[in-house]
C-alpha positions in Angstrom: 151.5 64.5 23.8 150.1 61.4 22.2 147.3 61.0 19.5 144.9 58.2 19.7 142.4 58.2 16.8 139.6 55.9 17.3 136.6 55.4 14.9 133.2 54.3 16.0 131.6 51.7 13.7 128.2 52.6 12.4 125.4 50.3 13.2 121.7 50.8 12.3 119.0 48.9 14.1 116.0 48.2 11.9 112.6 48.3 13.4 110.8 44.9 13.4 107.2 44.0 13.8 106.2 43.9 17.5 109.4 45.7 18.7 108.9 48.1 21.6 108.2 51.7 20.6 111.0 53.0 22.7 113.6 50.8 21.1 112.2 51.3 17.6 112.5 55.2 18.1 116.0 55.0 19.5 118.3 56.8 17.1 120.9 54.7 15.3 124.6 55.1 16.4 126.5 58.0 15.1 129.4 57.5 12.8 132.1 59.5 14.6 135.8 59.6 14.9 137.3 60.5 18.3 140.9 61.7 18.7 142.5 61.9 22.2 145.5 64.0 23.2 147.2 64.0 26.6 147.7 67.6 27.5 148.9 67.2 31.1 148.4 65.1 34.2 144.8 63.9 34.3 143.9 66.1 31.3 142.9 65.2 27.8 142.0 67.2 24.7 139.3 65.4 22.8 138.3 66.1 19.2 135.1 64.5 17.8 134.2 64.4 14.1 130.6 63.4 13.3 130.0 62.1 9.8 128.0 64.3 7.4 125.6 61.5 6.6 124.3 61.6 10.3 123.9 65.4 10.1 121.9 65.2 6.8 119.7 62.4 8.1 118.7 64.4 11.2 118.2 67.7 9.3 115.9 65.7 6.9 113.9 64.2 9.8 113.4 67.7 11.3 112.4 69.4 8.1 110.0 66.6 7.2 108.2 67.1 10.5 108.0 70.8 9.9 106.5 70.3 6.4 103.6 68.6 8.1 103.2 70.6 11.2 104.5 74.2 10.5 102.2 77.1 9.9 103.5 79.4 7.1 101.5 82.5 6.1 100.1 82.2 2.6 99.9 78.3 2.8 97.5 75.9 4.3 98.9 73.7 7.1 101.2 71.1 5.6 101.2 72.6 2.2 104.2 74.9 2.4 107.0 73.9 -0.1 110.0 72.1 1.5 112.5 74.8 0.3 110.5 77.6 2.0 110.4 75.6 5.2 114.2 75.1 5.0 114.9 78.7 4.3 112.6 80.0 7.1 113.5 77.5 9.8 117.2 76.9 9.0 118.5 78.4 12.2 116.0 76.7 14.5 116.5 73.3 12.9 120.2 73.6 13.0 120.1 74.5 16.7 117.9 71.5 17.3 120.0 69.1 15.4 123.2 70.4 17.0 121.7 69.7 20.4 120.5 66.2 19.4 123.8 65.2 17.9 126.0 66.7 20.7 123.9 64.9 23.3 124.0 61.5 21.5 127.7 62.0 20.6 128.8 62.5 24.2 126.7 59.6 25.5 128.2 57.4 22.8 131.7 58.7 23.7 131.2 57.8 27.4 129.8 54.3 26.5 132.5 53.3 24.0 135.7 54.8 25.4 137.5 54.6 28.7 137.0 58.2 29.7 136.2 58.8 33.3 135.8 62.6 33.7 136.3 64.3 37.0 134.3 67.3 36.0 132.0 68.5 33.3 133.8 69.1 30.0 134.3 72.8 29.0 131.9 72.8 26.1 130.0 75.8 24.9 127.2 74.5 22.6 126.6 77.9 21.2 130.0 78.0 19.7 129.5 74.6 17.8 128.3 75.2 14.3 126.4 72.8 12.1 128.1 73.3 8.7 126.3 73.5 5.4 128.8 70.9 4.1 131.2 68.4 5.6 131.3 66.8 9.1 130.4 68.4 12.4 133.6 68.9 14.5 133.8 69.9 18.2 136.7 69.8 20.6 137.1 70.2 24.4 139.4 69.6 27.3 138.4 67.5 30.2 139.9 66.3 33.5 140.0 62.5 33.7 140.9 60.0 36.3 144.5 59.0 36.1 145.3 55.9 34.1 147.2 53.2 35.9 147.3 49.4 36.2 146.4 47.7 39.4 149.1 45.2 40.5 148.2 42.0 42.4 146.3 43.1 45.4 145.3 39.8 46.9 147.4 38.0 49.5 149.3 41.2 50.4 151.6 41.1 53.5 150.6 43.9 55.8 151.7 45.1 59.2 148.8 45.5 61.6 149.3 47.8 64.6 147.9 46.3 67.7 147.6 47.4 71.4 146.3 45.9 74.5 144.5 48.7 76.4 145.3 48.9 80.1 143.3 50.2 83.0 145.5 53.3 82.8 144.4 53.8 79.1 140.7 53.4 80.1 141.1 55.9 83.1 142.7 58.4 80.8 139.9 58.2 78.3 137.4 58.3 81.2 139.0 61.5 82.4 138.6 63.0 78.9 135.0 62.1 78.8 134.3 63.4 82.3 136.3 66.6 81.8 133.2 68.7 80.6 131.4 67.8 83.8 134.3 68.5 86.2 135.5 71.6 88.1 138.8 73.4 87.6 140.6 74.0 90.9 144.0 75.4 91.7 146.7 72.7 91.3 148.3 71.5 94.5 151.9 71.8 94.9 154.3 74.3 96.3 155.0 75.4 93.7 152.6 73.7 91.3 154.2 72.5 88.1 152.5 72.1 84.8 151.8 68.6 83.3 149.8 67.0 80.5 146.1 67.1 81.5 146.4 70.3 83.4 144.7 73.5 82.4 147.1 76.3 81.6 146.2 80.0 81.9 148.8 82.1 80.1 149.6 85.2 78.0 150.7 84.2 74.6 153.1 86.1 72.4 154.1 84.8 68.9 157.2 85.9 67.1 158.9 85.4 63.8 162.6 86.1 64.4 162.7 89.3 66.4 159.3 90.6 65.1 156.2 90.2 67.4 153.4 88.8 65.4 150.5 88.7 68.0 149.7 88.8 71.7 146.7 87.1 73.4 146.0 87.7 77.1 144.6 85.2 79.6 144.5 82.3 77.2 143.1 79.1 78.8 143.8 75.7 77.3 144.1 72.1 78.3 147.7 70.7 78.0 148.0 67.9 75.6 151.1 66.5 73.7 150.1 68.3 70.6 148.4 71.8 70.3 146.7 72.8 67.0 145.9 76.5 66.2 143.6 77.4 63.3 146.7 78.1 61.3 149.5 76.0 62.7 150.6 73.0 64.8 152.8 72.9 67.9 153.8 69.2 67.7 156.0 69.2 70.9 153.7 71.5 73.0 153.3 69.2 76.0 157.0 68.4 76.0 158.0 72.1 75.8 155.7 73.4 78.5 155.9 70.5 80.9 157.3 71.4 84.4 156.6 75.2 84.0 155.5 77.1 87.2 153.4 80.2 87.6 155.5 83.2 86.8 157.7 81.3 84.4 157.8 81.3 80.5 158.1 78.6 78.0 158.9 78.9 74.3 157.0 76.6 71.9 157.7 76.0 68.1 154.6 76.3 65.8 154.7 75.1 62.2 152.4 77.3 60.2 149.9 75.9 57.7 149.1 76.6 54.1 146.2 78.9 55.2 148.2 81.3 57.3 147.1 84.9 56.9 150.5 86.2 55.7 151.4 84.1 52.6 155.1 85.0 53.0 155.0 82.9 56.3 153.4 79.8 54.7 155.1 76.7 56.0 157.5 78.7 58.4 158.2 77.8 61.9 157.6 80.6 64.5 158.1 80.8 68.2 155.3 81.2 70.7 156.1 82.4 74.3 153.6 81.2 77.0 153.9 83.4 80.1 152.3 81.1 82.8 149.8 83.0 85.0 148.1 80.0 86.7 147.9 76.3 86.6 144.6 74.5 87.2 143.8 70.8 87.7 140.6 69.1 87.1 138.4 67.8 89.9 136.4 65.0 88.4 132.6 64.9 89.1 131.1 62.4 91.5 129.9 59.3 89.7 126.2 59.8 90.3 123.4 57.8 88.7 122.3 60.8 86.8 125.8 61.5 85.3 126.0 57.9 84.2 122.8 58.4 82.4 124.5 61.1 80.3 126.5 58.3 78.7 123.7 55.8 78.4 124.9 53.5 81.2 124.0 52.8 84.8 127.3 52.5 86.6 131.0 53.3 86.4 131.8 49.8 85.5 129.4 50.0 82.5 131.0 53.3 81.5 134.4 51.6 81.5 133.1 48.8 79.3 131.8 51.4 76.9 135.2 53.1 76.9 137.0 49.9 76.0 134.6 49.5 73.0 135.4 53.1 72.0 139.1 52.4 72.2 138.8 49.2 70.3 136.9 51.1 67.6 139.5 53.7 67.4 142.3 51.1 67.1 140.3 49.4 64.3 140.2 52.8 62.5 144.0 53.2 63.0 144.5 49.7 61.6 142.5 50.4 58.5 144.4 53.7 58.0 147.7 51.8 58.3 146.5 49.2 55.8 145.5 51.9 53.4 148.9 53.5 53.7 150.7 50.2 52.9 148.3 49.3 50.0 148.9 52.7 48.5 152.7 52.2 48.8 152.3 48.8 47.0 150.2 50.1 44.2 152.0 53.4 43.6 155.3 51.6 43.6 154.1 49.8 40.5 152.8 52.9 38.7 153.6 56.5 39.4 151.3 59.3 38.5 150.9 62.9 39.5 147.8 65.0 40.1 147.7 68.6 38.8 147.7 71.4 41.3 144.4 73.0 40.1 142.7 69.6 40.4 143.9 69.3 44.0 142.7 72.8 44.8 139.2 72.0 43.6 138.9 68.6 45.1 140.2 69.6 48.6 136.8 70.1 50.1 135.5 66.8 48.7 138.5 64.9 49.8 138.2 66.3 53.4 134.5 65.4 53.3 135.3 61.8 52.5 137.8 61.7 55.3 135.2 63.1 57.8 132.6 60.6 56.6 135.0 57.8 57.1 135.8 58.9 60.7 132.1 59.2 61.4 131.3 55.8 60.0 134.1 54.4 62.2 132.5 55.9 65.4 135.2 58.5 66.0 134.1 61.1 68.5 133.3 64.6 67.1 136.0 66.2 69.2 138.6 63.8 67.7 137.2 64.3 64.2 137.7 68.1 64.6 141.3 67.6 65.7 142.0 65.2 62.9 140.3 67.4 60.4 142.3 70.4 61.6 145.5 68.4 61.1 144.6 67.6 57.5 143.8 71.2 56.8 147.3 72.4 57.9 148.8 71.1 54.7 145.6 70.7 52.7 147.1 70.1 49.2 149.3 67.3 50.4 146.6 65.7 52.4 144.3 66.1 49.4 146.8 64.4 47.1 147.0 61.4 49.4 143.2 61.2 49.8 142.6 61.5 46.1 145.2 58.8 45.2 143.5 56.5 47.8 140.1 57.4 46.3 141.2 56.6 42.6 142.8 53.4 43.6 139.9 52.1 45.6 137.4 53.2 43.0 139.3 51.4 40.2 139.5 48.3 42.4 135.7 48.5 43.0 135.1 48.8 39.3 137.4 45.8 38.6 135.6 43.7 41.2 132.2 45.1 40.1 131.5 46.4 43.6 128.3 48.5 43.7 126.0 50.1 46.3 122.3 50.8 46.3 119.8 52.9 48.3 119.6 50.1 51.0 123.4 50.6 51.5 123.0 54.3 51.9 120.0 53.9 54.3 121.9 51.3 56.4 124.9 53.6 56.7 122.8 56.6 57.8 121.1 54.4 60.4 124.5 53.3 61.7 125.7 56.9 62.0 122.4 57.9 63.6 122.8 55.2 66.2 126.4 56.3 67.0 125.3 59.8 67.6 121.9 59.0 69.1 120.0 61.0 66.5 117.0 60.2 64.3 118.1 58.9 60.8 115.9 61.5 59.2 117.9 64.3 60.8 121.3 62.7 59.9 120.1 62.5 56.3 118.9 66.1 56.3 122.3 67.3 57.6 124.2 65.3 55.1 122.1 66.7 52.3 122.5 70.2 53.6 126.2 69.9 53.9 126.4 68.3 50.3 127.9 65.1 51.8 125.7 62.4 50.2 128.2 61.9 47.5 131.0 61.6 50.1 128.9 59.0 52.0 128.4 56.9 48.9 132.1 57.1 48.0 133.1 56.2 51.5 130.9 53.0 51.3 132.3 51.9 48.0 135.8 52.5 49.2 135.3 50.6 52.4 133.9 47.6 50.5 136.9 47.7 48.2 139.3 48.0 51.1 137.5 45.1 53.0 138.1 42.9 49.9 141.8 43.5 50.1 142.0 43.0 53.8 140.1 39.7 53.7 142.9 38.0 51.6 145.9 39.8 53.3 148.4 38.1 55.5 149.1 40.1 58.8 152.1 40.7 60.9 151.1 42.3 64.2 153.3 45.2 65.4 153.1 47.5 68.3 151.0 50.7 67.7 153.2 53.6 66.9 153.3 56.0 70.0 152.7 59.0 67.6 149.3 57.5 66.7 148.3 57.7 70.4 149.2 61.4 70.7 146.3 63.4 72.1 145.5 66.9 70.9 144.3 70.1 72.2 142.7 72.6 69.7 142.5 76.4 69.8 140.3 78.7 67.8 143.0 81.4 68.0 145.4 81.9 65.1 149.1 82.1 65.5 149.2 84.8 62.9 146.4 87.4 62.9 144.4 88.5 60.0 142.1 86.8 57.5 143.3 83.3 56.7 143.8 82.5 53.1 142.1 79.6 51.3 145.0 77.6 49.7 142.4 75.9 47.5 141.2 79.2 46.0 142.3 80.3 42.5 144.9 83.0 42.5 143.5 86.5 42.0 143.4 87.6 38.4 146.0 90.1 37.3 144.7 93.6 36.9 144.7 94.9 33.4 147.0 98.0 32.9 145.2 101.2 32.6 145.1 102.6 29.1 147.4 105.4 28.3 145.7 108.8 28.3 145.1 110.3 24.8 147.9 112.7 23.8 
């Protein structure tokens, strides 16, 4: 715990002839001493001592106004003695002065000291007392952004994942886009065997050891390399069910998330048995002119051109994510700092919101956003810690480089998102405001500009895109473990107070 006393120098601005009224009426700076104590990661205890002279000055100003304006029974307006005014209005004037001093003191504190609060300070003004003698002292705890130094971030050597998309990649993406318009038919083969891209119809039984946890009948899902439940992930799903035939069973491993209904099973690996009932394949729809219009094109050739644009945009997103990860490794290697658990819990929703906004700004399809968001939610505190560290680093870099945004930047971004989703900008703005995402949008724009500044000066080494980054995902609304899922970001329940002993 470190003490850092700092004293503000008093300065008084004298009114001069012709000075603007607002400037002339601006109160002089307070004489105050500020002491800081580190009380934990990203937490400070702040003690502020306001000089007695400032209190007396404001008390005198307020009483002087009341002498002129107050109506006191038995006296004509403006004729009541000062001592009577002071005695009668002491509490009201003290409350008024307390509010004025507290407001100015906090504003002065923010202007003159490097304090970047993450939340409002826990100050209860009603508990602050204006003393009859001596200085006014108030104290509070506040969460602040972590303090760290930015190492050199220009000219970094970064690895950039690249991939040349083949006709097979385009056909695979085309199939995914056309799937909602297709028809499921029995898969050919004697017997038919299950493969990625097929639709599986199976009974599902989940077990933890020998204990049966849940059973689901006639579950239907598309087979992809990864399967995400609401409360868990089967990373090797496609590999573990591939080749199965109707009447056979396959066992799949599921890693449970932080939000699993049974807290005792948090982070555990359970087994899911898929009893295969039927295997369907997809018959793609006919490439009609009407169907092409659903995608805003006129032919299959134009659709495939559009798909290549989508794939390139997705690759650009993956490149930026890879760059972020490498930049974070570079910066955190120079300075290590931890984030408190309660801060992570409260910031989880905002951190996820920023990630969603980043994906939308990058043109990622909603289906993929849902899958990526579900993955982030599996271990929400870890993903929040990474997202917050990125946020703090890029925000500090933006401040260092004086990167700012204005309303035009917000409007341009909303119009860009609206164009991607073929919606009116007004509707997009209304949705963002309703979902309380405008702050996330502003943060995403600033962070993108900060990241662009680093990337512009970076030196790149092209490497092949990691296969794991290309892994497609199937999502289920079912839970692996039944019951009401817990919110890992919620505060723990308060302990019940013991019942009082009955009277003897």
